[in-house]
PyMOL Python script that loads the backbone (N, CA, C, O; Angstrom):
from pymol import cmd

cmd.read_pdbstr("""\
ATOM      1  N   MET A   1      96.717 105.110  94.443  1.00  0.00           N
ATOM      2  CA  MET A   1      95.842 103.984  94.724  1.00  0.00           C
ATOM      3  C   MET A   1      95.912 103.036  93.528  1.00  0.00           C
ATOM      4  O   MET A   1      95.892 103.476  92.378  1.00  0.00           O
ATOM      5  N   SER A   2      95.992 101.751  93.800  1.00  0.00           N
ATOM      6  CA  SER A   2      96.095 100.782  92.713  1.00  0.00           C
ATOM      7  C   SER A   2      94.771 100.658  91.960  1.00  0.00           C
ATOM      8  O   SER A   2      93.703 100.961  92.493  1.00  0.00           O
ATOM      9  N   ASP A   3      94.866 100.210  90.717  1.00  0.00           N
ATOM     10  CA  ASP A   3      93.664 100.019  89.913  1.00  0.00           C
ATOM     11  C   ASP A   3      92.733  99.003  90.560  1.00  0.00           C
ATOM     12  O   ASP A   3      91.512  99.160  90.522  1.00  0.00           O
ATOM     13  N   LYS A   4      93.309  97.960  91.153  1.00  0.00           N
ATOM     14  CA  LYS A   4      92.478  96.928  91.790  1.00  0.00           C
ATOM     15  C   LYS A   4      91.689  97.512  92.960  1.00  0.00           C
ATOM     16  O   LYS A   4      90.488  97.274  93.086  1.00  0.00           O
ATOM     17  N   ILE A   5      92.362  98.269  93.805  1.00  0.00           N
ATOM     18  CA  ILE A   5      91.685  98.871  94.961  1.00  0.00           C
ATOM     19  C   ILE A   5      90.619  99.861  94.481  1.00  0.00           C
ATOM     20  O   ILE A   5      89.515  99.884  95.025  1.00  0.00           O
ATOM     21  N   GLU A   6      90.932 100.670  93.480  1.00  0.00           N
ATOM     22  CA  GLU A   6      89.950 101.622  92.954  1.00  0.00           C
ATOM     23  C   GLU A   6      88.732 100.894  92.392  1.00  0.00           C
ATOM     24  O   GLU A   6      87.598 101.332  92.586  1.00  0.00           O
ATOM     25  N   ARG A   7      88.966  99.794  91.701  1.00  0.00           N
ATOM     26  CA  ARG A   7      87.862  99.007  91.132  1.00  0.00           C
ATOM     27  C   ARG A   7      86.938  98.504  92.235  1.00  0.00           C
ATOM     28  O   ARG A   7      85.715  98.594  92.123  1.00  0.00           O
ATOM     29  N   HIS A   8      87.528  97.980  93.291  1.00  0.00           N
ATOM     30  CA  HIS A   8      86.728  97.402  94.369  1.00  0.00           C
ATOM     31  C   HIS A   8      86.108  98.478  95.256  1.00  0.00           C
ATOM     32  O   HIS A   8      85.027  98.272  95.809  1.00  0.00           O
ATOM     33  N   LEU A   9      86.759  99.596  95.397  1.00  0.00           N
ATOM     34  CA  LEU A   9      86.157 100.729  96.105  1.00  0.00           C
ATOM     35  C   LEU A   9      84.894 101.165  95.365  1.00  0.00           C
ATOM     36  O   LEU A   9      83.866 101.442  95.983  1.00  0.00           O
ATOM     37  N   ARG A  10      84.983 101.222  94.041  1.00  0.00           N
ATOM     38  CA  ARG A  10      83.826 101.582  93.222  1.00  0.00           C
ATOM     39  C   ARG A  10      82.700 100.563  93.400  1.00  0.00           C
ATOM     40  O   ARG A  10      81.534 100.941  93.516  1.00  0.00           O
ATOM     41  N   LEU A  11      83.045  99.268  93.422  1.00  0.00           N
ATOM     42  CA  LEU A  11      82.031  98.232  93.605  1.00  0.00           C
ATOM     43  C   LEU A  11      81.391  98.311  94.988  1.00  0.00           C
ATOM     44  O   LEU A  11      80.174  98.182  95.117  1.00  0.00           O
ATOM     45  N   VAL A  12      82.196  98.519  96.012  1.00  0.00           N
ATOM     46  CA  VAL A  12      81.666  98.646  97.379  1.00  0.00           C
ATOM     47  C   VAL A  12      80.733  99.848  97.468  1.00  0.00           C
ATOM     48  O   VAL A  12      79.648  99.754  98.042  1.00  0.00           O
ATOM     49  N   ASN A  13      81.153 100.976  96.901  1.00  0.00           N
ATOM     50  CA  ASN A  13      80.300 102.170  96.923  1.00  0.00           C
ATOM     51  C   ASN A  13      78.999 101.936  96.160  1.00  0.00           C
ATOM     52  O   ASN A  13      77.931 102.356  96.603  1.00  0.00           O
ATOM     53  N   SER A  14      79.090 101.270  95.022  1.00  0.00           N
ATOM     54  CA  SER A  14      77.893 100.987  94.229  1.00  0.00           C
ATOM     55  C   SER A  14      76.939 100.075  94.979  1.00  0.00           C
ATOM     56  O   SER A  14      75.731 100.307  94.989  1.00  0.00           O
ATOM     57  N   MET A  15      77.480  99.036  95.607  1.00  0.00           N
ATOM     58  CA  MET A  15      76.627  98.093  96.343  1.00  0.00           C
ATOM     59  C   MET A  15      75.994  98.790  97.544  1.00  0.00           C
ATOM     60  O   MET A  15      74.813  98.588  97.825  1.00  0.00           O
ATOM     61  N   SER A  16      76.763  99.601  98.246  1.00  0.00           N
ATOM     62  CA  SER A  16      76.192 100.274  99.416  1.00  0.00           C
ATOM     63  C   SER A  16      75.065 101.222  99.009  1.00  0.00           C
ATOM     64  O   SER A  16      74.038 101.293  99.684  1.00  0.00           O
ATOM     65  N   ARG A  17      75.253 101.946  97.911  1.00  0.00           N
ATOM     66  CA  ARG A  17      74.181 102.823  97.414  1.00  0.00           C
ATOM     67  C   ARG A  17      72.969 102.003  97.000  1.00  0.00           C
ATOM     68  O   ARG A  17      71.833 102.391  97.270  1.00  0.00           O
ATOM     69  N   LYS A  18      73.202 100.875  96.349  1.00  0.00           N
ATOM     70  CA  LYS A  18      72.113 100.030  95.865  1.00  0.00           C
ATOM     71  C   LYS A  18      71.218  99.584  97.014  1.00  0.00           C
ATOM     72  O   LYS A  18      69.996  99.536  96.868  1.00  0.00           O
ATOM     73  N   VAL A  19      71.814  99.261  98.145  1.00  0.00           N
ATOM     74  CA  VAL A  19      71.028  98.752  99.275  1.00  0.00           C
ATOM     75  C   VAL A  19      70.662  99.852 100.269  1.00  0.00           C
ATOM     76  O   VAL A  19      70.020  99.575 101.283  1.00  0.00           O
ATOM     77  N   GLY A  20      71.064 101.100  99.993  1.00  0.00           N
ATOM     78  CA  GLY A  20      70.683 102.212 100.847  1.00  0.00           C
ATOM     79  C   GLY A  20      71.523 102.376 102.098  1.00  0.00           C
ATOM     80  O   GLY A  20      71.044 102.879 103.115  1.00  0.00           O
ATOM     81  N   VAL A  21      72.774 101.951 102.025  1.00  0.00           N
ATOM     82  CA  VAL A  21      73.691 102.079 103.164  1.00  0.00           C
ATOM     83  C   VAL A  21      74.721 103.147 102.826  1.00  0.00           C
ATOM     84  O   VAL A  21      75.415 103.041 101.815  1.00  0.00           O
ATOM     85  N   ASP A  22      74.826 104.171 103.660  1.00  0.00           N
ATOM     86  CA  ASP A  22      75.796 105.245 103.448  1.00  0.00           C
ATOM     87  C   ASP A  22      77.020 104.974 104.314  1.00  0.00           C
ATOM     88  O   ASP A  22      77.078 105.374 105.477  1.00  0.00           O
ATOM     89  N   LEU A  23      78.006 104.280 103.722  1.00  0.00           N
ATOM     90  CA  LEU A  23      79.204 103.903 104.480  1.00  0.00           C
ATOM     91  C   LEU A  23      80.000 105.120 104.922  1.00  0.00           C
ATOM     92  O   LEU A  23      80.510 105.149 106.042  1.00  0.00           O
ATOM     93  N   GLY A  24      80.113 106.121 104.064  1.00  0.00           N
ATOM     94  CA  GLY A  24      80.849 107.338 104.425  1.00  0.00           C
ATOM     95  C   GLY A  24      80.240 108.027 105.628  1.00  0.00           C
ATOM     96  O   GLY A  24      80.955 108.463 106.531  1.00  0.00           O
ATOM     97  N   ARG A  25      78.924 108.126 105.641  1.00  0.00           N
ATOM     98  CA  ARG A  25      78.252 108.750 106.784  1.00  0.00           C
ATOM     99  C   ARG A  25      78.479 107.943 108.051  1.00  0.00           C
ATOM    100  O   ARG A  25      78.672 108.516 109.124  1.00  0.00           O
ATOM    101  N   ARG A  26      78.460 106.622 107.942  1.00  0.00           N
ATOM    102  CA  ARG A  26      78.697 105.777 109.112  1.00  0.00           C
ATOM    103  C   ARG A  26      80.090 106.011 109.694  1.00  0.00           C
ATOM    104  O   ARG A  26      80.268 106.015 110.912  1.00  0.00           O
ATOM    105  N   VAL A  27      81.068 106.204 108.823  1.00  0.00           N
ATOM    106  CA  VAL A  27      82.432 106.472 109.302  1.00  0.00           C
ATOM    107  C   VAL A  27      82.481 107.831 109.981  1.00  0.00           C
ATOM    108  O   VAL A  27      83.047 107.967 111.066  1.00  0.00           O
ATOM    109  N   VAL A  28      81.886 108.843 109.344  1.00  0.00           N
ATOM    110  CA  VAL A  28      81.886 110.197 109.910  1.00  0.00           C
ATOM    111  C   VAL A  28      81.156 110.223 111.252  1.00  0.00           C
ATOM    112  O   VAL A  28      81.609 110.879 112.190  1.00  0.00           O
ATOM    113  N   GLU A  29      80.031 109.516 111.350  1.00  0.00           N
ATOM    114  CA  GLU A  29      79.256 109.483 112.595  1.00  0.00           C
ATOM    115  C   GLU A  29      79.897 108.624 113.670  1.00  0.00           C
ATOM    116  O   GLU A  29      79.522 108.701 114.840  1.00  0.00           O
ATOM    117  N   GLY A  30      80.862 107.807 113.276  1.00  0.00           N
ATOM    118  CA  GLY A  30      81.526 106.945 114.251  1.00  0.00           C
ATOM    119  C   GLY A  30      80.840 105.613 114.482  1.00  0.00           C
ATOM    120  O   GLY A  30      81.222 104.878 115.393  1.00  0.00           O
ATOM    121  N   THR A  31      79.821 105.277 113.668  1.00  0.00           N
ATOM    122  CA  THR A  31      79.164 103.980 113.825  1.00  0.00           C
ATOM    123  C   THR A  31      79.878 102.889 113.042  1.00  0.00           C
ATOM    124  O   THR A  31      79.516 101.715 113.120  1.00  0.00           O
ATOM    125  N   MET A  32      80.901 103.290 112.281  1.00  0.00           N
ATOM    126  CA  MET A  32      81.759 102.347 111.564  1.00  0.00           C
ATOM    127  C   MET A  32      83.163 102.928 111.556  1.00  0.00           C
ATOM    128  O   MET A  32      83.360 104.096 111.220  1.00  0.00           O
ATOM    129  N   ALA A  33      84.119 102.122 111.921  1.00  0.00           N
ATOM    130  CA  ALA A  33      85.507 102.583 111.919  1.00  0.00           C
ATOM    131  C   ALA A  33      86.048 102.601 110.498  1.00  0.00           C
ATOM    132  O   ALA A  33      85.657 101.782 109.665  1.00  0.00           O
ATOM    133  N   ALA A  34      86.947 103.533 110.226  1.00  0.00           N
ATOM    134  CA  ALA A  34      87.579 103.603 108.912  1.00  0.00           C
ATOM    135  C   ALA A  34      88.287 102.294 108.587  1.00  0.00           C
ATOM    136  O   ALA A  34      88.307 101.866 107.433  1.00  0.00           O
ATOM    137  N   ALA A  35      88.865 101.662 109.599  1.00  0.00           N
ATOM    138  CA  ALA A  35      89.533 100.373 109.386  1.00  0.00           C
ATOM    139  C   ALA A  35      88.533  99.302 108.951  1.00  0.00           C
ATOM    140  O   ALA A  35      88.868  98.423 108.158  1.00  0.00           O
ATOM    141  N   ASP A  36      87.311  99.375 109.468  1.00  0.00           N
ATOM    142  CA  ASP A  36      86.272  98.424 109.057  1.00  0.00           C
ATOM    143  C   ASP A  36      85.884  98.638 107.596  1.00  0.00           C
ATOM    144  O   ASP A  36      85.633  97.679 106.866  1.00  0.00           O
ATOM    145  N   LEU A  37      85.838  99.888 107.182  1.00  0.00           N
ATOM    146  CA  LEU A  37      85.551 100.186 105.784  1.00  0.00           C
ATOM    147  C   LEU A  37      86.668  99.624 104.900  1.00  0.00           C
ATOM    148  O   LEU A  37      86.397  99.074 103.833  1.00  0.00           O
ATOM    149  N   SER A  38      87.897  99.757 105.335  1.00  0.00           N
ATOM    150  CA  SER A  38      89.021  99.173 104.597  1.00  0.00           C
ATOM    151  C   SER A  38      88.864  97.661 104.492  1.00  0.00           C
ATOM    152  O   SER A  38      89.148  97.075 103.447  1.00  0.00           O
ATOM    153  N   ASP A  39      88.409  97.029 105.578  1.00  0.00           N
ATOM    154  CA  ASP A  39      88.194  95.580 105.568  1.00  0.00           C
ATOM    155  C   ASP A  39      87.124  95.180 104.551  1.00  0.00           C
ATOM    156  O   ASP A  39      87.243  94.145 103.896  1.00  0.00           O
ATOM    157  N   VAL A  40      86.086  95.998 104.422  1.00  0.00           N
ATOM    158  CA  VAL A  40      85.022  95.731 103.445  1.00  0.00           C
ATOM    159  C   VAL A  40      85.617  95.740 102.034  1.00  0.00           C
ATOM    160  O   VAL A  40      85.289  94.884 101.212  1.00  0.00           O
ATOM    161  N   ILE A  41      86.481  96.699 101.763  1.00  0.00           N
ATOM    162  CA  ILE A  41      87.105  96.791 100.445  1.00  0.00           C
ATOM    163  C   ILE A  41      88.029  95.604 100.209  1.00  0.00           C
ATOM    164  O   ILE A  41      88.025  95.028  99.121  1.00  0.00           O
ATOM    165  N   VAL A  42      88.817  95.231 101.207  1.00  0.00           N
ATOM    166  CA  VAL A  42      89.712  94.070 101.075  1.00  0.00           C
ATOM    167  C   VAL A  42      88.906  92.798 100.833  1.00  0.00           C
ATOM    168  O   VAL A  42      89.286  91.969 100.006  1.00  0.00           O
ATOM    169  N   THR A  43      87.799  92.640 101.548  1.00  0.00           N
ATOM    170  CA  THR A  43      86.936  91.480 101.335  1.00  0.00           C
ATOM    171  C   THR A  43      86.454  91.457  99.891  1.00  0.00           C
ATOM    172  O   THR A  43      86.422  90.398  99.264  1.00  0.00           O
ATOM    173  N   CYS A  44      86.084  92.598  99.368  1.00  0.00           N
ATOM    174  CA  CYS A  44      85.630  92.691  97.984  1.00  0.00           C
ATOM    175  C   CYS A  44      86.744  92.262  97.020  1.00  0.00           C
ATOM    176  O   CYS A  44      86.468  91.592  96.025  1.00  0.00           O
ATOM    177  N   THR A  45      87.981  92.632  97.298  1.00  0.00           N
ATOM    178  CA  THR A  45      89.093  92.264  96.407  1.00  0.00           C
ATOM    179  C   THR A  45      89.288  90.763  96.350  1.00  0.00           C
ATOM    180  O   THR A  45      89.855  90.251  95.385  1.00  0.00           O
ATOM    181  N   ARG A  46      88.833  90.052  97.360  1.00  0.00           N
ATOM    182  CA  ARG A  46      88.996  88.592  97.413  1.00  0.00           C
ATOM    183  C   ARG A  46      87.811  87.840  96.823  1.00  0.00           C
ATOM    184  O   ARG A  46      87.810  86.610  96.788  1.00  0.00           O
ATOM    185  N   CYS A  47      86.819  88.560  96.367  1.00  0.00           N
ATOM    186  CA  CYS A  47      85.607  87.956  95.832  1.00  0.00           C
ATOM    187  C   CYS A  47      85.869  87.362  94.448  1.00  0.00           C
ATOM    188  O   CYS A  47      86.600  87.938  93.642  1.00  0.00           O
ATOM    189  N   GLY A  48      85.273  86.222  94.190  1.00  0.00           N
ATOM    190  CA  GLY A  48      85.418  85.578  92.897  1.00  0.00           C
ATOM    191  C   GLY A  48      84.318  85.927  91.919  1.00  0.00           C
ATOM    192  O   GLY A  48      84.255  85.346  90.835  1.00  0.00           O
ATOM    193  N   ASN A  49      83.451  86.859  92.270  1.00  0.00           N
ATOM    194  CA  ASN A  49      82.294  87.198  91.436  1.00  0.00           C
ATOM    195  C   ASN A  49      82.312  88.635  90.937  1.00  0.00           C
ATOM    196  O   ASN A  49      81.258  89.250  90.772  1.00  0.00           O
ATOM    197  N   VAL A  50      83.483  89.164  90.700  1.00  0.00           N
ATOM    198  CA  VAL A  50      83.603  90.569  90.310  1.00  0.00           C
ATOM    199  C   VAL A  50      82.856  90.855  89.007  1.00  0.00           C
ATOM    200  O   VAL A  50      82.161  91.865  88.905  1.00  0.00           O
ATOM    201  N   ALA A  51      82.991  89.983  88.018  1.00  0.00           N
ATOM    202  CA  ALA A  51      82.320  90.210  86.738  1.00  0.00           C
ATOM    203  C   ALA A  51      80.803  90.227  86.920  1.00  0.00           C
ATOM    204  O   ALA A  51      80.116  91.061  86.330  1.00  0.00           O
ATOM    205  N   ALA A  52      80.280  89.309  87.736  1.00  0.00           N
ATOM    206  CA  ALA A  52      78.835  89.273  87.995  1.00  0.00           C
ATOM    207  C   ALA A  52      78.399  90.549  88.699  1.00  0.00           C
ATOM    208  O   ALA A  52      77.329  91.087  88.413  1.00  0.00           O
ATOM    209  N   CYS A  53      79.212  91.023  89.604  1.00  0.00           N
ATOM    210  CA  CYS A  53      78.890  92.248  90.338  1.00  0.00           C
ATOM    211  C   CYS A  53      78.873  93.442  89.389  1.00  0.00           C
ATOM    212  O   CYS A  53      77.958  94.264  89.440  1.00  0.00           O
ATOM    213  N   GLU A  54      79.870  93.541  88.532  1.00  0.00           N
ATOM    214  CA  GLU A  54      79.896  94.655  87.580  1.00  0.00           C
ATOM    215  C   GLU A  54      78.709  94.574  86.620  1.00  0.00           C
ATOM    216  O   GLU A  54      78.129  95.601  86.269  1.00  0.00           O
ATOM    217  N   ASP A  55      78.346  93.375  86.198  1.00  0.00           N
ATOM    218  CA  ASP A  55      77.167  93.200  85.342  1.00  0.00           C
ATOM    219  C   ASP A  55      75.897  93.632  86.075  1.00  0.00           C
ATOM    220  O   ASP A  55      75.001  94.230  85.478  1.00  0.00           O
ATOM    221  N   PHE A  56      75.827  93.328  87.360  1.00  0.00           N
ATOM    222  CA  PHE A  56      74.677  93.685  88.193  1.00  0.00           C
ATOM    223  C   PHE A  56      74.433  95.191  88.157  1.00  0.00           C
ATOM    224  O   PHE A  56      73.285  95.632  88.093  1.00  0.00           O
ATOM    225  N   PHE A  57      75.489  95.973  88.198  1.00  0.00           N
ATOM    226  CA  PHE A  57      75.348  97.424  88.213  1.00  0.00           C
ATOM    227  C   PHE A  57      75.183  98.022  86.832  1.00  0.00           C
ATOM    228  O   PHE A  57      74.812  99.189  86.702  1.00  0.00           O
ATOM    229  N   CYS A  58      75.452  97.244  85.802  1.00  0.00           N
ATOM    230  CA  CYS A  58      75.288  97.732  84.434  1.00  0.00           C
ATOM    231  C   CYS A  58      73.869  97.539  83.919  1.00  0.00           C
ATOM    232  O   CYS A  58      73.470  98.186  82.951  1.00  0.00           O
ATOM    233  N   SER A  59      73.105  96.659  84.552  1.00  0.00           N
ATOM    234  CA  SER A  59      71.745  96.435  84.066  1.00  0.00           C
ATOM    235  C   SER A  59      70.848  97.591  84.494  1.00  0.00           C
ATOM    236  O   SER A  59      70.956  98.083  85.617  1.00  0.00           O
ATOM    237  N   ASP A  60      69.980  98.015  83.613  1.00  0.00           N
ATOM    238  CA  ASP A  60      69.085  99.137  83.901  1.00  0.00           C
ATOM    239  C   ASP A  60      68.200  98.870  85.106  1.00  0.00           C
ATOM    240  O   ASP A  60      67.920  99.786  85.881  1.00  0.00           O
ATOM    241  N   ALA A  61      67.756  97.635  85.277  1.00  0.00           N
ATOM    242  CA  ALA A  61      66.830  97.306  86.361  1.00  0.00           C
ATOM    243  C   ALA A  61      67.486  97.440  87.723  1.00  0.00           C
ATOM    244  O   ALA A  61      66.805  97.670  88.723  1.00  0.00           O
ATOM    245  N   ASP A  62      68.795  97.299  87.768  1.00  0.00           N
ATOM    246  CA  ASP A  62      69.475  97.305  89.060  1.00  0.00           C
ATOM    247  C   ASP A  62      70.324  98.543  89.292  1.00  0.00           C
ATOM    248  O   ASP A  62      71.102  98.582  90.244  1.00  0.00           O
ATOM    249  N   ARG A  63      70.194  99.547  88.452  1.00  0.00           N
ATOM    250  CA  ARG A  63      71.048 100.719  88.564  1.00  0.00           C
ATOM    251  C   ARG A  63      70.656 101.641  89.707  1.00  0.00           C
ATOM    252  O   ARG A  63      71.527 102.182  90.388  1.00  0.00           O
ATOM    253  N   ASP A  64      69.369 101.827  89.926  1.00  0.00           N
ATOM    254  CA  ASP A  64      68.956 102.779  90.956  1.00  0.00           C
ATOM    255  C   ASP A  64      69.212 102.213  92.346  1.00  0.00           C
ATOM    256  O   ASP A  64      69.274 100.997  92.522  1.00  0.00           O
ATOM    257  N   GLY A  65      69.359 103.081  93.319  1.00  0.00           N
ATOM    258  CA  GLY A  65      69.748 102.649  94.645  1.00  0.00           C
ATOM    259  C   GLY A  65      68.694 102.862  95.692  1.00  0.00           C
ATOM    260  O   GLY A  65      67.602 103.364  95.427  1.00  0.00           O
ATOM    261  N   GLY A  66      69.052 102.470  96.882  1.00  0.00           N
ATOM    262  CA  GLY A  66      68.203 102.693  98.031  1.00  0.00           C
ATOM    263  C   GLY A  66      67.134 101.654  98.224  1.00  0.00           C
ATOM    264  O   GLY A  66      66.004 101.824  97.766  1.00  0.00           O
ATOM    265  N   GLY A  67      67.474 100.594  98.890  1.00  0.00           N
ATOM    266  CA  GLY A  67      66.479  99.598  99.248  1.00  0.00           C
ATOM    267  C   GLY A  67      66.542  98.320  98.455  1.00  0.00           C
ATOM    268  O   GLY A  67      65.721  97.425  98.659  1.00  0.00           O
ATOM    269  N   GLY A  68      67.500  98.213  97.551  1.00  0.00           N
ATOM    270  CA  GLY A  68      67.654  96.997  96.777  1.00  0.00           C
ATOM    271  C   GLY A  68      68.191  95.859  97.624  1.00  0.00           C
ATOM    272  O   GLY A  68      68.636  96.049  98.756  1.00  0.00           O
ATOM    273  N   GLU A  69      68.137  94.686  97.050  1.00  0.00           N
ATOM    274  CA  GLU A  69      68.636  93.499  97.741  1.00  0.00           C
ATOM    275  C   GLU A  69      70.075  93.221  97.340  1.00  0.00           C
ATOM    276  O   GLU A  69      70.474  93.463  96.201  1.00  0.00           O
ATOM    277  N   VAL A  70      70.843  92.714  98.280  1.00  0.00           N
ATOM    278  CA  VAL A  70      72.223  92.337  98.030  1.00  0.00           C
ATOM    279  C   VAL A  70      72.226  90.981  97.330  1.00  0.00           C
ATOM    280  O   VAL A  70      71.565  90.050  97.792  1.00  0.00           O
ATOM    281  N   PRO A  71      72.957  90.855  96.227  1.00  0.00           N
ATOM    282  CA  PRO A  71      73.027  89.559  95.552  1.00  0.00           C
ATOM    283  C   PRO A  71      73.649  88.496  96.462  1.00  0.00           C
ATOM    284  O   PRO A  71      74.508  88.802  97.289  1.00  0.00           O
ATOM    285  N   ASP A  72      73.210  87.260  96.302  1.00  0.00           N
ATOM    286  CA  ASP A  72      73.712  86.164  97.128  1.00  0.00           C
ATOM    287  C   ASP A  72      75.220  85.984  97.023  1.00  0.00           C
ATOM    288  O   ASP A  72      75.858  85.533  97.975  1.00  0.00           O
ATOM    289  N   TYR A  73      75.789  86.327  95.888  1.00  0.00           N
ATOM    290  CA  TYR A  73      77.219  86.100  95.670  1.00  0.00           C
ATOM    291  C   TYR A  73      78.113  87.173  96.281  1.00  0.00           C
ATOM    292  O   TYR A  73      79.334  87.017  96.274  1.00  0.00           O
ATOM    293  N   CYS A  74      77.552  88.247  96.803  1.00  0.00           N
ATOM    294  CA  CYS A  74      78.357  89.351  97.339  1.00  0.00           C
ATOM    295  C   CYS A  74      79.142  88.900  98.569  1.00  0.00           C
ATOM    296  O   CYS A  74      78.564  88.401  99.535  1.00  0.00           O
ATOM    297  N   ALA A  75      80.444  89.077  98.526  1.00  0.00           N
ATOM    298  CA  ALA A  75      81.309  88.689  99.645  1.00  0.00           C
ATOM    299  C   ALA A  75      81.009  89.499 100.910  1.00  0.00           C
ATOM    300  O   ALA A  75      81.278  89.040 102.020  1.00  0.00           O
ATOM    301  N   ASN A  76      80.456  90.693 100.743  1.00  0.00           N
ATOM    302  CA  ASN A  76      80.078  91.543 101.873  1.00  0.00           C
ATOM    303  C   ASN A  76      78.568  91.537 102.101  1.00  0.00           C
ATOM    304  O   ASN A  76      78.042  92.386 102.821  1.00  0.00           O
ATOM    305  N   GLY A  77      77.885  90.593 101.498  1.00  0.00           N
ATOM    306  CA  GLY A  77      76.428  90.565 101.539  1.00  0.00           C
ATOM    307  C   GLY A  77      75.831  90.571 102.926  1.00  0.00           C
ATOM    308  O   GLY A  77      74.889  91.318 103.192  1.00  0.00           O
ATOM    309  N   LEU A  78      76.355  89.765 103.802  1.00  0.00           N
ATOM    310  CA  LEU A  78      75.823  89.693 105.160  1.00  0.00           C
ATOM    311  C   LEU A  78      75.974  91.041 105.865  1.00  0.00           C
ATOM    312  O   LEU A  78      75.049  91.512 106.526  1.00  0.00           O
ATOM    313  N   LEU A  79      77.132  91.646 105.719  1.00  0.00           N
ATOM    314  CA  LEU A  79      77.378  92.953 106.334  1.00  0.00           C
ATOM    315  C   LEU A  79      76.408  94.001 105.794  1.00  0.00           C
ATOM    316  O   LEU A  79      75.792  94.733 106.568  1.00  0.00           O
ATOM    317  N   PHE A  80      76.267  94.078 104.463  1.00  0.00           N
ATOM    318  CA  PHE A  80      75.344  95.052 103.880  1.00  0.00           C
ATOM    319  C   PHE A  80      73.910  94.789 104.308  1.00  0.00           C
ATOM    320  O   PHE A  80      73.160  95.725 104.584  1.00  0.00           O
ATOM    321  N   SER A  81      73.530  93.527 104.364  1.00  0.00           N
ATOM    322  CA  SER A  81      72.162  93.199 104.783  1.00  0.00           C
ATOM    323  C   SER A  81      71.887  93.651 106.209  1.00  0.00           C
ATOM    324  O   SER A  81      70.798  94.140 106.511  1.00  0.00           O
ATOM    325  N   LYS A  82      72.865  93.490 107.078  1.00  0.00           N
ATOM    326  CA  LYS A  82      72.712  93.907 108.470  1.00  0.00           C
ATOM    327  C   LYS A  82      72.647  95.427 108.611  1.00  0.00           C
ATOM    328  O   LYS A  82      72.023  95.939 109.541  1.00  0.00           O
ATOM    329  N   MET A  83      73.284  96.144 107.699  1.00  0.00           N
ATOM    330  CA  MET A  83      73.346  97.601 107.776  1.00  0.00           C
ATOM    331  C   MET A  83      72.174  98.302 107.099  1.00  0.00           C
ATOM    332  O   MET A  83      71.990  99.507 107.273  1.00  0.00           O
ATOM    333  N   LYS A  84      71.382  97.560 106.330  1.00  0.00           N
ATOM    334  CA  LYS A  84      70.269  98.186 105.624  1.00  0.00           C
ATOM    335  C   LYS A  84      69.375  98.947 106.596  1.00  0.00           C
ATOM    336  O   LYS A  84      69.106  98.477 107.701  1.00  0.00           O
ATOM    337  N   PRO A  85      68.923 100.112 106.184  1.00  0.00           N
ATOM    338  CA  PRO A  85      68.097 100.948 107.073  1.00  0.00           C
ATOM    339  C   PRO A  85      66.853 100.261 107.619  1.00  0.00           C
ATOM    340  O   PRO A  85      66.417 100.574 108.727  1.00  0.00           O
ATOM    341  N   ASP A  86      66.280  99.341 106.873  1.00  0.00           N
ATOM    342  CA  ASP A  86      65.061  98.686 107.324  1.00  0.00           C
ATOM    343  C   ASP A  86      65.320  97.500 108.236  1.00  0.00           C
ATOM    344  O   ASP A  86      64.391  96.792 108.622  1.00  0.00           O
ATOM    345  N   GLN A  87      66.584  97.284 108.582  1.00  0.00           N
ATOM    346  CA  GLN A  87      66.950  96.134 109.438  1.00  0.00           C
ATOM    347  C   GLN A  87      67.076  96.568 110.878  1.00  0.00           C
ATOM    348  O   GLN A  87      67.376  95.748 111.746  1.00  0.00           O
TER     349      GLN A  87
END
""", "prot")
cmd.dss("prot")
cmd.show_as("cartoon", "prot")
cmd.util.cbc("prot")
cmd.orient("prot")
């Protein structure tokens, strides 16, 4: 796996945990196709805000997960917002 893909996979996983969305479980349950998960990662690779995203996860206030808000700059923000458990 390339370093770029690994970096963005890590960011996607971090963002999904932050907002309380379990992407792996969705794939296993069949409510999300594996190809759709790949698309989420590809979308992340095209984002111009990677540094801001990494900073977001480095701050103590935003480290814990489950129920947080998706930053406005997130390329997958709309998707994550729609998948949040409280939606």
